[in-house]
LOTI-522031 format. One record per residue (C-alpha): x, z, y; chain; residue in one letter; residue number from 1. Coordinates in nm, 2 decimals, padded with zeros to 4 digits, always signed. Layout:
// LOTI-522031
X:X	Z:Z	Y:Y	c:A	r:A	k:NUM
...
// end
This chain:
// LOTI-522031
X:+01.21	Z:+03.14	Y:+00.19	c:A	r:M	k:1
X:+00.97	Z:+02.96	Y:+00.01	c:A	r:V	k:2
X:+00.82	Z:+02.78	Y:+00.35	c:A	r:D	k:3
X:+01.17	Z:+02.69	Y:+00.41	c:A	r:A	k:4
X:+01.20	Z:+02.53	Y:+00.10	c:A	r:K	k:5
X:+00.88	Z:+02.30	Y:+00.17	c:A	r:K	k:6
X:+00.98	Z:+02.23	Y:+00.54	c:A	r:D	k:7
X:+01.29	Z:+02.07	Y:+00.44	c:A	r:I	k:8
X:+01.12	Z:+01.85	Y:+00.14	c:A	r:I	k:9
X:+00.88	Z:+01.78	Y:+00.40	c:A	r:S	k:10
X:+01.20	Z:+01.65	Y:+00.64	c:A	r:Q	k:11
X:+01.37	Z:+01.48	Y:+00.33	c:A	r:L	k:12
X:+01.07	Z:+01.26	Y:+00.25	c:A	r:Q	k:13
X:+00.98	Z:+01.16	Y:+00.60	c:A	r:K	k:14
X:+01.32	Z:+01.06	Y:+00.62	c:A	r:D	k:15
X:+01.33	Z:+00.88	Y:+00.29	c:A	r:I	k:16
X:+01.03	Z:+00.71	Y:+00.45	c:A	r:L	k:17
X:+01.22	Z:+00.63	Y:+00.74	c:A	r:L	k:18
X:+01.50	Z:+00.49	Y:+00.54	c:A	r:W	k:19
X:+01.26	Z:+00.27	Y:+00.34	c:A	r:E	k:20
X:+01.12	Z:+00.11	Y:+00.63	c:A	r:G	k:21
X:+00.81	Z:+00.35	Y:+00.68	c:A	r:F	k:22
X:+00.76	Z:+00.46	Y:+01.05	c:A	r:K	k:23
X:+00.53	Z:+00.72	Y:+01.10	c:A	r:P	k:24
X:+00.23	Z:+00.55	Y:+01.36	c:A	r:P	k:25
X:+00.27	Z:+00.66	Y:+01.75	c:A	r:P	k:26
X:+00.00	Z:+00.89	Y:+01.88	c:A	r:P	k:27
X:-00.36	Z:+00.75	Y:+01.93	c:A	r:G	k:28
X:-00.23	Z:+00.45	Y:+01.73	c:A	r:A	k:29
X:-00.52	Z:+00.28	Y:+01.61	c:A	r:A	k:30
X:-00.49	Z:+00.10	Y:+01.24	c:A	r:G	k:31
X:-00.59	Z:-00.24	Y:+01.14	c:A	r:L	k:32
X:-00.96	Z:-00.29	Y:+01.23	c:A	r:A	k:33
X:-01.19	Z:-00.21	Y:+00.89	c:A	r:G	k:34
X:-00.89	Z:-00.14	Y:+00.63	c:A	r:L	k:35
X:-01.02	Z:+00.20	Y:+00.58	c:A	r:G	k:36
X:-00.95	Z:+00.31	Y:+00.22	c:A	r:P	k:37
X:-00.67	Z:+00.02	Y:+00.20	c:A	r:V	k:38
X:-00.48	Z:+00.20	Y:+00.49	c:A	r:E	k:39
X:-00.50	Z:+00.56	Y:+00.31	c:A	r:G	k:40
X:-00.31	Z:+00.39	Y:-00.02	c:A	r:A	k:41
X:+00.06	Z:+00.31	Y:+00.23	c:A	r:F	k:42
X:+00.25	Z:+00.62	Y:+00.33	c:A	r:P	k:43
X:+00.14	Z:+00.77	Y:+00.69	c:A	r:N	k:44
X:-00.20	Z:+00.64	Y:+00.58	c:A	r:G	k:45
X:-00.10	Z:+00.31	Y:+00.79	c:A	r:V	k:46
X:-00.03	Z:-00.04	Y:+00.69	c:A	r:F	k:47
X:+00.32	Z:-00.09	Y:+00.70	c:A	r:P	k:48
X:+00.36	Z:-00.38	Y:+00.99	c:A	r:A	k:49
X:+00.71	Z:-00.46	Y:+01.02	c:A	r:G	k:50
X:+00.76	Z:-00.48	Y:+00.67	c:A	r:A	k:51
X:+00.74	Z:-00.80	Y:+00.41	c:A	r:V	k:52
X:+00.48	Z:-00.82	Y:+00.17	c:A	r:H	k:53
X:+00.40	Z:-01.01	Y:-00.12	c:A	r:E	k:54
X:+00.07	Z:-01.20	Y:-00.27	c:A	r:F	k:55
X:+00.05	Z:-01.33	Y:-00.59	c:A	r:L	k:56
X:-00.16	Z:-01.62	Y:-00.64	c:A	r:S	k:57
X:-00.24	Z:-01.80	Y:-01.02	c:A	r:T	k:58
X:-00.45	Z:-02.05	Y:-00.91	c:A	r:E	k:59
X:-00.50	Z:-02.29	Y:-00.61	c:A	r:P	k:60
X:-00.86	Z:-02.11	Y:-00.48	c:A	r:E	k:61
X:-00.65	Z:-01.76	Y:-00.53	c:A	r:H	k:62
X:-00.37	Z:-01.87	Y:-00.31	c:A	r:A	k:63
X:-00.67	Z:-02.05	Y:+00.01	c:A	r:A	k:64
X:-00.83	Z:-01.66	Y:-00.06	c:A	r:A	k:65
X:-00.50	Z:-01.51	Y:-00.01	c:A	r:A	k:66
X:-00.45	Z:-01.70	Y:+00.27	c:A	r:G	k:67
X:-00.73	Z:-01.58	Y:+00.46	c:A	r:G	k:68
X:-00.72	Z:-01.26	Y:+00.40	c:A	r:F	k:69
X:-00.32	Z:-01.28	Y:+00.57	c:A	r:I	k:70
X:-00.49	Z:-01.45	Y:+00.83	c:A	r:N	k:71
X:-00.71	Z:-01.12	Y:+00.90	c:A	r:G	k:72
X:-00.40	Z:-00.95	Y:+00.91	c:A	r:L	k:73
X:-00.28	Z:-01.18	Y:+01.14	c:A	r:L	k:74
X:-00.59	Z:-01.14	Y:+01.40	c:A	r:S	k:75
X:-00.48	Z:-00.75	Y:+01.45	c:A	r:A	k:76
X:-00.11	Z:-00.80	Y:+01.46	c:A	r:L	k:77
X:-00.08	Z:-01.08	Y:+01.71	c:A	r:M	k:78
X:-00.38	Z:-00.90	Y:+01.95	c:A	r:Q	k:79
X:-00.03	Z:-00.75	Y:+02.13	c:A	r:Q	k:80
X:+00.12	Z:-01.11	Y:+02.17	c:A	r:G	k:81
X:+00.37	Z:-01.30	Y:+02.00	c:A	r:G	k:82
X:+00.32	Z:-01.58	Y:+01.82	c:A	r:A	k:83
X:+00.33	Z:-01.64	Y:+01.40	c:A	r:C	k:84
X:+00.53	Z:-01.90	Y:+01.22	c:A	r:L	k:85
X:+00.44	Z:-02.03	Y:+00.93	c:A	r:W	k:86
X:+00.68	Z:-02.16	Y:+00.70	c:A	r:I	k:87
X:+00.61	Z:-02.39	Y:+00.39	c:A	r:S	k:88
X:+00.65	Z:-02.72	Y:+00.19	c:A	r:Q	k:89
X:+00.29	Z:-02.84	Y:+00.14	c:A	r:S	k:90
X:+00.09	Z:-02.68	Y:+00.40	c:A	r:R	k:91
X:-00.25	Z:-02.65	Y:+00.34	c:A	r:T	k:92
X:-00.40	Z:-02.43	Y:+00.59	c:A	r:L	k:93
X:-00.71	Z:-02.66	Y:+00.79	c:A	r:F	k:94
X:-00.60	Z:-02.46	Y:+01.14	c:A	r:P	k:95
X:-00.93	Z:-02.51	Y:+01.30	c:A	r:P	k:96
X:-01.07	Z:-02.23	Y:+01.01	c:A	r:A	k:97
X:-00.80	Z:-01.98	Y:+01.22	c:A	r:L	k:98
X:-01.08	Z:-01.90	Y:+01.45	c:A	r:K	k:99
X:-01.29	Z:-01.80	Y:+01.21	c:A	r:T	k:100
X:-01.04	Z:-01.49	Y:+01.23	c:A	r:F	k:101
X:-01.00	Z:-01.45	Y:+01.58	c:A	r:G	k:102
X:-00.67	Z:-01.64	Y:+01.56	c:A	r:V	k:103
X:-00.63	Z:-01.94	Y:+01.79	c:A	r:E	k:104
X:-00.43	Z:-02.21	Y:+01.64	c:A	r:P	k:105
X:-00.15	Z:-02.27	Y:+01.90	c:A	r:D	k:106
X:-00.05	Z:-01.94	Y:+01.86	c:A	r:R	k:107
X:+00.08	Z:-02.00	Y:+01.47	c:A	r:I	k:108
X:+00.37	Z:-02.24	Y:+01.45	c:A	r:I	k:109
X:+00.38	Z:-02.48	Y:+01.18	c:A	r:F	k:110
X:+00.74	Z:-02.57	Y:+00.99	c:A	r:I	k:111
X:+00.70	Z:-02.79	Y:+00.69	c:A	r:D	k:112
X:+01.06	Z:-02.79	Y:+00.49	c:A	r:L	k:113
X:+01.08	Z:-03.02	Y:+00.20	c:A	r:K	k:114
X:+01.35	Z:-02.75	Y:+00.00	c:A	r:K	k:115
X:+01.20	Z:-02.41	Y:-00.12	c:A	r:E	k:116
X:+01.56	Z:-02.27	Y:-00.06	c:A	r:K	k:117
X:+01.53	Z:-02.39	Y:+00.31	c:A	r:D	k:118
X:+01.18	Z:-02.25	Y:+00.32	c:A	r:V	k:119
X:+01.32	Z:-01.90	Y:+00.24	c:A	r:L	k:120
X:+01.64	Z:-01.95	Y:+00.51	c:A	r:W	k:121
X:+01.37	Z:-02.07	Y:+00.76	c:A	r:A	k:122
X:+01.23	Z:-01.76	Y:+00.65	c:A	r:T	k:123
X:+01.49	Z:-01.48	Y:+00.71	c:A	r:E	k:124
X:+01.59	Z:-01.64	Y:+01.06	c:A	r:E	k:125
X:+01.23	Z:-01.62	Y:+01.17	c:A	r:A	k:126
X:+01.21	Z:-01.25	Y:+01.08	c:A	r:L	k:127
X:+01.46	Z:-01.17	Y:+01.30	c:A	r:K	k:128
X:+01.32	Z:-01.27	Y:+01.59	c:A	r:C	k:129
X:+01.20	Z:-00.99	Y:+01.79	c:A	r:E	k:130
X:+00.95	Z:-01.20	Y:+02.00	c:A	r:G	k:131
X:+00.77	Z:-01.27	Y:+01.69	c:A	r:L	k:132
X:+00.44	Z:-01.10	Y:+01.58	c:A	r:A	k:133
X:+00.47	Z:-01.17	Y:+01.21	c:A	r:A	k:134
X:+00.63	Z:-01.48	Y:+00.95	c:A	r:V	k:135
X:+00.41	Z:-01.63	Y:+00.68	c:A	r:V	k:136
X:+00.62	Z:-01.80	Y:+00.43	c:A	r:A	k:137
X:+00.49	Z:-02.04	Y:+00.12	c:A	r:E	k:138
X:+00.71	Z:-02.00	Y:-00.19	c:A	r:V	k:139
X:+00.69	Z:-02.01	Y:-00.58	c:A	r:R	k:140
X:+01.03	Z:-01.81	Y:-00.68	c:A	r:E	k:141
X:+01.20	Z:-01.52	Y:-00.50	c:A	r:I	k:142
X:+01.47	Z:-01.36	Y:-00.61	c:A	r:S	k:143
X:+01.54	Z:-00.97	Y:-00.56	c:A	r:F	k:144
X:+01.83	Z:-01.02	Y:-00.38	c:A	r:T	k:145
X:+01.65	Z:-01.26	Y:-00.15	c:A	r:E	k:146
X:+01.38	Z:-01.03	Y:-00.04	c:A	r:S	k:147
X:+01.62	Z:-00.77	Y:+00.00	c:A	r:R	k:148
X:+01.78	Z:-00.96	Y:+00.25	c:A	r:R	k:149
X:+01.43	Z:-01.05	Y:+00.43	c:A	r:L	k:150
X:+01.32	Z:-00.68	Y:+00.46	c:A	r:Q	k:151
X:+01.66	Z:-00.58	Y:+00.60	c:A	r:L	k:152
X:+01.58	Z:-00.84	Y:+00.86	c:A	r:A	k:153
X:+01.23	Z:-00.68	Y:+00.93	c:A	r:V	k:154
X:+01.38	Z:-00.33	Y:+00.96	c:A	r:E	k:155
X:+01.59	Z:-00.46	Y:+01.25	c:A	r:Q	k:156
X:+01.31	Z:-00.65	Y:+01.44	c:A	r:S	k:157
X:+01.04	Z:-00.49	Y:+01.35	c:A	r:R	k:158
X:+00.85	Z:-00.85	Y:+01.22	c:A	r:V	k:159
X:+00.58	Z:-00.86	Y:+00.97	c:A	r:T	k:160
X:+00.66	Z:-01.07	Y:+00.69	c:A	r:G	k:161
X:+00.39	Z:-01.23	Y:+00.45	c:A	r:F	k:162
X:+00.53	Z:-01.40	Y:+00.13	c:A	r:I	k:163
X:+00.22	Z:-01.62	Y:+00.01	c:A	r:L	k:164
X:+00.37	Z:-01.67	Y:-00.41	c:A	r:R	k:165
X:+00.17	Z:-01.99	Y:-00.57	c:A	r:G	k:166
X:+00.21	Z:-01.99	Y:-00.98	c:A	r:V	k:167
X:+00.55	Z:-01.87	Y:-01.07	c:A	r:T	k:168
X:+00.73	Z:-01.91	Y:-01.40	c:A	r:R	k:169
X:+00.89	Z:-01.55	Y:-01.35	c:A	r:K	k:170
X:+00.75	Z:-01.27	Y:-01.24	c:A	r:L	k:171
X:+01.04	Z:-01.07	Y:-01.09	c:A	r:S	k:172
X:+01.08	Z:-00.75	Y:-00.90	c:A	r:T	k:173
X:+01.13	Z:-00.78	Y:-00.52	c:A	r:T	k:174
X:+01.21	Z:-00.59	Y:-00.23	c:A	r:A	k:175
X:+00.89	Z:-00.62	Y:-00.04	c:A	r:C	k:176
X:+00.70	Z:-00.29	Y:+00.05	c:A	r:V	k:177
X:+00.39	Z:-00.41	Y:-00.12	c:A	r:A	k:178
X:+00.23	Z:-00.66	Y:-00.38	c:A	r:R	k:179
X:-00.08	Z:-00.77	Y:-00.34	c:A	r:W	k:180
X:-00.33	Z:-01.01	Y:-00.53	c:A	r:K	k:181
X:-00.63	Z:-01.15	Y:-00.35	c:A	r:I	k:182
X:-00.91	Z:-01.33	Y:-00.55	c:A	r:T	k:183
X:-01.24	Z:-01.45	Y:-00.38	c:A	r:P	k:184
X:-01.58	Z:-01.34	Y:-00.44	c:A	r:L	k:185
X:-01.92	Z:-01.49	Y:-00.37	c:A	r:P	k:186
X:-02.09	Z:-01.43	Y:-00.02	c:A	r:S	k:187
X:-02.43	Z:-01.28	Y:+00.04	c:A	r:E	k:188
X:-02.65	Z:-01.52	Y:+00.23	c:A	r:L	k:189
X:-02.87	Z:-01.38	Y:+00.50	c:A	r:E	k:190
X:-03.23	Z:-01.39	Y:+00.46	c:A	r:A	k:191
X:-03.35	Z:-01.73	Y:+00.54	c:A	r:D	k:192
X:-03.06	Z:-01.82	Y:+00.65	c:A	r:M	k:193
X:-02.86	Z:-02.17	Y:+00.55	c:A	r:P	k:194
X:-02.51	Z:-02.23	Y:+00.52	c:A	r:G	k:195
X:-02.25	Z:-01.99	Y:+00.36	c:A	r:V	k:196
X:-02.22	Z:-01.61	Y:+00.44	c:A	r:G	k:197
X:-01.88	Z:-01.43	Y:+00.51	c:A	r:H	k:198
X:-01.55	Z:-01.44	Y:+00.32	c:A	r:P	k:199
X:-01.53	Z:-01.19	Y:+00.05	c:A	r:R	k:200
X:-01.24	Z:-01.07	Y:-00.16	c:A	r:W	k:201
X:-01.17	Z:-00.90	Y:-00.44	c:A	r:N	k:202
X:-00.81	Z:-00.70	Y:-00.31	c:A	r:V	k:203
X:-00.60	Z:-00.58	Y:-00.53	c:A	r:E	k:204
X:-00.28	Z:-00.36	Y:-00.42	c:A	r:L	k:205
X:-00.07	Z:-00.42	Y:-00.73	c:A	r:L	k:206
X:+00.23	Z:-00.17	Y:-00.62	c:A	r:K	k:207
X:+00.33	Z:+00.00	Y:-00.32	c:A	r:V	k:208
X:+00.65	Z:+00.19	Y:-00.21	c:A	r:R	k:209
X:+00.55	Z:+00.58	Y:-00.21	c:A	r:N	k:210
X:+00.16	Z:+00.49	Y:-00.20	c:A	r:G	k:211
X:-00.10	Z:+00.48	Y:-00.42	c:A	r:S	k:212
X:-00.22	Z:+00.13	Y:-00.58	c:A	r:P	k:213
X:-00.58	Z:+00.05	Y:-00.60	c:A	r:G	k:214
X:-00.87	Z:-00.22	Y:-00.55	c:A	r:V	k:215
X:-01.12	Z:-00.29	Y:-00.32	c:A	r:W	k:216
X:-01.39	Z:-00.51	Y:-00.20	c:A	r:K	k:217
X:-01.44	Z:-00.66	Y:+00.14	c:A	r:M	k:218
X:-01.56	Z:-00.88	Y:+00.37	c:A	r:E	k:219
X:-01.47	Z:-01.05	Y:+00.73	c:A	r:W	k:220
X:-01.77	Z:-01.02	Y:+00.95	c:A	r:A	k:221
X:-01.78	Z:-00.90	Y:+01.31	c:A	r:A	k:222
X:-01.42	Z:-01.03	Y:+01.39	c:A	r:G	k:223
X:-01.32	Z:-00.69	Y:+01.13	c:A	r:Q	k:224
X:-01.24	Z:-00.63	Y:+00.80	c:A	r:F	k:225
X:-01.53	Z:-00.44	Y:+00.62	c:A	r:N	k:226
X:-01.57	Z:-00.25	Y:+00.29	c:A	r:M	k:227
X:-01.86	Z:-00.34	Y:+00.09	c:A	r:I	k:228
X:-02.05	Z:-00.10	Y:-00.03	c:A	r:A	k:229
X:-02.12	Z:-00.11	Y:-00.40	c:A	r:E	k:230
X:-02.48	Z:-00.18	Y:-00.47	c:A	r:P	k:231
X:-02.75	Z:+00.13	Y:-00.50	c:A	r:V	k:232
X:-02.86	Z:+00.16	Y:-00.85	c:A	r:A	k:233
X:-03.22	Z:+00.13	Y:-00.75	c:A	r:E	k:234
X:-03.29	Z:-00.16	Y:-01.03	c:A	r:E	k:235
X:-03.13	Z:+00.06	Y:-01.24	c:A	r:M	k:236
X:-03.35	Z:+00.34	Y:-01.17	c:A	r:L	k:237
X:-03.68	Z:+00.14	Y:-01.15	c:A	r:H	k:238
X:-03.59	Z:-00.04	Y:-01.51	c:A	r:E	k:239
X:-03.53	Z:+00.35	Y:-01.65	c:A	r:E	k:240
X:-03.82	Z:+00.45	Y:-01.51	c:A	r:R	k:241
X:-04.01	Z:+00.17	Y:-01.72	c:A	r:W	k:242
X:-03.88	Z:+00.26	Y:-01.98	c:A	r:A	k:243
X:-03.95	Z:+00.60	Y:-01.98	c:A	r:G	k:244
// end
């Protein structure tokens, strides 16, 4: 009797996740390269493609960091084909920089519009196009109703949507499956090598539906995401030995 109840509850949980847009991965499916523990924060332990993700930015440099992180996600999402639409009012992305993340700039279609309401309308229509791999929209304000319309669109098309929000007057609840905040971290140069190091971020998953929010430090290197290991406290141990 107890086992039967557990089976019923388990099936109900799976059904609820399906209704909310979380589909279990097909057998043998691989996750996004290097996301590792971040994917474990989501239901089914897999980054939810075919859903809408919201990224918050409070400073211009945060928006740039979020854009870089999204480019890394696009690299994985576009491996199976399909283009991406990037919709905004005042685009600041430098297209050649996409190659850093393994994305060819000619596979990104940029749409620049004058009004934010037009950005939201174009985003909703784009998310209905099954032939696209992803849609990125830069907006400041988005209501729950507007975000719900976007989420309903992707539940039919299975296109992944990214809402990159700039400085907003009011942080409202949205229907997006996850809310992220990406901030830049100093890069680390290799010994005796000039220039700049690999892009690094502090990745905060602030909210995730039926998942576990968390914070991780990551970088993009060798064509994939990599977790930044916490430094071993050798120096602290050395100091303790001297102090002892």
